[in-house]
N, C-alpha and C positions, 0 to 999 in steps of 0.2 A: 241362817245356820250359826249356832254358837260355836266358836273355835274350841277345840279340845286338843290336849297334847298328844296328837297322833300324827303319823306320816301324812295322812290325807290333808292335814292342815299345816304341813311343812315343818313339823317338829321331829327331829331325828336325834337319837342318843349318840353321844360321842364316845370315843374310847375311854375318856376319863369318866369314872363313875359319878353319877349325879349331875353331869353337865350335858346340855343339849345345844344343838344347832337349830335356829329358827329361820326358815326361808320365807321371804316376803316377795310375792310376785309383783313386779312393777309393770303394769300393762303398757306395752309398746316401748318400755324403757323410759317413759316420760315421768319425771319426778320434779315437784316444785321445790323451790328453795326452802320453804317452810317445812315440807315433809322431810327433806334431807336433814335439816337442822334437828328435827324431833327424833329421827332415827339415831343421830349422833348422840343426843341426850340420853336416849334409852341405853345405848352401848356404854356410855360413861357411868350411868347409874347402876346398871344391872349386870354388866359383863367385865367390870374392872377395866373399862376403856379398851376392850379388844377392838381391833379394826373392823369396819364394815367390809364385808366381802362381796364383790361384784361377780356374778356368775356369767356364763356364756349364753344364758337365755334371758338376760335383762332382769334378773332377780337381784335382791340384796339379801345376804345372810348375816345373822348375828350368831357368833360363836361364844361358847362358854357361858350360856345362860343357865344358872342354877335351877333345878327343878322347882324349888320353892317360889321362884319368881316368874315361872312360865306364864301363868294366867294373867298376871299383871302386865307382862310384856305384850301378850296377845291383845289385851284390852287397849293398851296404849297405841299399838299398831292399828287396830280397828278405828280408833278415835281420829286418826289423821287420814282416813279414807281408803285404807288398804284391806282387802279380804285375803286371808291366807288359804281359803278353801281351794284345793287343787294345786297347792304349792308342792305337793309330793304325793306319793302313793299311786294307786291305779286310777288315774283320772285325766281329764283334759288339763294340760299344764298351761303355764303362762303363754298367752298369745304374743308372739314377737313380731316386730316391724323394723324395717330399715330405719336407722335414726335420722337420716337426712330427708326423708320424703316430705315432711311438712315444711321444710325450710329451703327446698330446692325447686325453683320455678320450672325447671326442665323435667322434674319428676312428677309422677302422679301421687297425690296424697291419698293413701289407702286407709287412713284412719277411720273414715266413716264406715267403710266396709268391715274393718276389724272390730269396731265398736258395736256394730250390729250383731256380729257373732258373739262377742263377749257378753253382751246383755242377754241375748237369747239363751246362751248356754249356762249362764251363771248358776241358776238353780234348776236346770232342766233335769228331769229324772233319767234321761238317757246316760248321764254321767255316772250313774250308780252301777255297781257290780261290773266294772270293766275288767278285762283280763290283764291289762297292763296299762302303762301310761300312753297318752296320745298327744302329739305335739303339732301345733299349727303355726304357720308363719305367713307374713305378707311382705311383698316387696313392690316398690313403685319406682325405683331408680334403675339406671342401667347396670349398676354394679351388683344388684340383688344381694345386698349385704346380709340379709336375714338367713342365708344358707339354706335355700329351698330344698336342695337335694338330700338333706339329712333329716327332713321332717316327715311326719306321717301324711301331712297335707300342707301344701304350700301354694299360695296364690300370687302370681306375678302380673301386675297390671300391664296390659298392652295397649289400652286406649282408655277413654273415660268410662266406657261401658263394658269392656271385656278384660278377661284375665287368661293367662296360661296356667294350667294346673299341673304341678309336680307332686308325686306322692310315693308312699310306701318305701321310704328310705330311713335308715338309722345306722348307728355305729355299733358300739359294744365290742365284744371280743372278736367277732367276725363281721366287720362292717360291710355294708352294701348300700350304695347310694340309690336314690329314687329314680323313677321313670316319669316320662310325660304321660299324664292320664288324659288330659284334654288340651289340645293345641289352642282352642279358643272357647271360652265359656262366658256367657253373659253374667255380669256382676250380680244381677238379681237372683241367680241360681246358686251362688256360693254357699248360702246358708243351707239350702236343701241338700247340696252335695256333701257338706260337712256332716249333717245328720245321717245321711246315707252311709258315709264311710265309717262313722262310729257304730251304726247299726250292724253293718257287715262285720266290723271288728268284734263286736260282742257276740255275734252269732257263730263266727268261725275261728275266733282266737283260741290259742292253745292255753288251756287252764291247768294243764298238768306240769308243764315245763316253762318256768318263767324266762329262761334263756332263749326260748323260741316262741315268745308270746307277743311280739310286736306285729304291727300291720304288715310289715315287709315279709315276715315269715309266712303269712297267709299267701301273699303274692308268690313267694318262692315255692310253696306247696302246690298252688294252682297252676303256676306258669303265668307269664305276663298277659297273654291273650285272654285266657279264661278269667283271670283276675279283673281285667278291664271290663269284660262282658258282664261279670257278676256285679261289679260296682255300678255299672250303667243301669242294670235292672233295679237295684236298690235306689239309685238316684231318680229314675223316672217315677218310681212309686212315691218317693218323698215330694218330688216336684208337683205331682198331680194331686197331692193331699190337700193343699190349700194355696191361697194366693200369697206370693212373696213380694216384699217391697222392692221397688225399683231403686237402684243406687247409681248415681252418676258421680264419678270421682273427679274432684277438682285437681288442678295443678298445685304444687307446693307454693307457699307464699313467697312473693318477690321481696327483695330488700333485706333478706337475712343472710348472714354468712357465718361459717364456723370460725369462731374466734380462737379456739384451742381445744386440744384433747388432753384431759388429765389422765395420763397413762399410769395406772397403778402398777405396783410390783406384786405379782401373784394374785391380783384382784383385790388387794387389801388397801383400804384408805383409812388412815388414822381418824378417829372421830373429831379430833381438834381441827385437822385439815378440812374435814367435811363441813364443819361449822364455818371455817374461814371462807370456803368456797360458796356456801349458801349465802353468807352475808354479801360477798362481792357480787354474786349473780343477782340477788334481790335489788341491790343498789343500782345495777346497770339495766334492770328490767330485761334480763337475758333468760335463756331457756336451757335446761339440762336434759340430756338424753343418754342413758346407759347404752353403750355399743356392745358388740359381740366379742370383743377381745380385751376385757378387763379395763375398759376405759370409760370416761364420761365426756361426751362431746358437749361443748358450750357454744350455743348459737345466740347471736344478737344482731340488732340492726346496725349498731355502731361498734367499732373496736373499743375495748377497754382493757386496762392492765389488771392482770390477776395479782393476788397478794404474793409477795416475795417467796413465801414458803412453798407456793404451788408451781412456780415457774420452772423449777427443775424437772417436774413431771412431764413437761411437754417435749423433752428431748430423749425420753426413754424409749427403747425398742418395745414393740408390741408383743409381749410375752404372756401367754395364757397358761395358768397352772392350777390344777386341782389342789385341794389341801394335802393330798397324799397321806403319809403315815402320821402327820401331825395331829389329825383329829378323826380321819375316816377309818372305819373298821376294815375296809378293803385295801387301804393304802399300803404299798410296799416300800416306797421311796419318799424322800423328803423333797417334794416338788417346790414348795415355797422357798426353801433354802437354795435350791439350784436356780430358781427364777431370780432371786436376789443377786446371786453371784453373776449370772449372765447379764442381768440388767446393768450392773456396774461395769462389766467387761466390755459390753457392746454399746454403751451409752454414746450417742453421737456418731456411731459408725454408719456411714452412708450406705454401705453394702447391705445392711439389714433394714434400712428405711423402707416402709411399705410392705415388708414381709411380716407374716405372723408366725411366731414360734409357739408351739403348743406342747406343754409338758403334762403327761398323765402319769399317775403314780401306780397304775396297775393296767392290765390289758383291757379294762372296761372302756377306755378312751373318753373319759368324762371331760377332758380338756380339748377334745376333738383333734387329737394328734393325727389320726388316720387321714384327715383331709387337709391338714395344714401345709403351708409352704415348707415349713420345717417342723417335723413332729418328733417327739420323744416319748416312748412308752416304757415306764419303769418296771424293773423286776430285780430279783436277787439272784446272783450267780456266785458259785464257789470258785475262786481263783487262787491257786497255790494254797489250797486248804483253808482259805479265809472267805467268809460270806461278804460279798460286796454289793453295793447298789450299782446297777448298770442300766443303760437305756438303749432300746432299739431306736436307731435313727432312721427316720423316713423323710423323703424329700419330694417336692414338686406337686403337692396336692393343690387343689384350687379353692380351698376353704368352703366347700359346699355350694359354691356359686354355679358349678357345673357338676357332672357326675364323676369327675376325676379324683381318684384316691391317690394318696401319697405312696411312693414306692420304697420298700425296705432297702437300706443301704448297708448298714453295719451296726454292730453293738459296741458301745463306748462306755467305759466306767464313768461314774458321776464325777469323780475327782479330776478326770482328764477332759471333761467336756468344754470348759471355758477356753482352754488352749486349743482344743480341736476346732472350735468355732472360728477362732482367729485365723486358722490355717485353711478354712474351707474356701 
């Protein structure tokens, strides 16, 4: 399929007239040094060196792409091995995977199974005319970093030949996490189940109200018991339709270690820094993987020193932030600005190490605030006759690893949040 400037191919208009955001799905978050270097070049040449933006689904976004350069940018992206089909719109989105699975010998490497789905679904007609987006994830580690409970379908490896299946979860204005669909499923049946779930989604999805058009809304309408029974009927039909390949999952490769995490501020990495990172990684024969909280994990067989300009990123708190009102038409608050302020305030603070702070600029929860350890959802409130940016603070979510949502605590003005965090 030839990419066109539409949401289906990840091209979205910004609030600034004539400028677009281009999303690039990075399958499983794995990107080579050469690919990262070329994306940095594209950003420098066509966006006036705007930062590369890492998303919470292992994508990279280019912002401020002029309409006159869109096709050239898409062609350059395609030339380095990326397809933008399904990067947006009502389609199967980027398949996500725990970043550690290939490099942890105690984990199951789910890449062969995810690759089977990716290849089979790439140009499959079932992806056409979907009622809404459909998200799939895989996990092979104990931490299940790929956030299975907020995906339409999630596979968690439990042995070399079996997975547990979680599904029908999503966030949005009224979030609801998923449920266990199958406690144990043979890996050879994952593709058939995925096709069955999409088929059910297309047959029963709400095409009148987009706010109630995800798979979990079908589950809510049917009830959990009937939903599982209905899915099982679709699944058995797909499973019997043909012979499916057997898949045995290896363990992750031994001898690798995570050298560092390049923790960006609000998901943005300067293209010059991206070029420095790619040069360093290529020289060390290391591997890059985009994680789920605006960072890039670096894996290698032997430790090596990162360039001086990048070392400061390794001590930043894990703060996830959507673009907010800086470019998004739905954004109400300046999430990148707040993320930058909190990153500076909390840098090196041991109390927040290992915690994920998520900042969303509207109730849509694009930054996954509703499941975060510490979540902030932006809105506008009139205080003493003045319209101010405020955030609903929510606490103690489990980052989609389990079904636990964060609990609302209080509303805090944006200008007071940094001090508020220091006192928490």
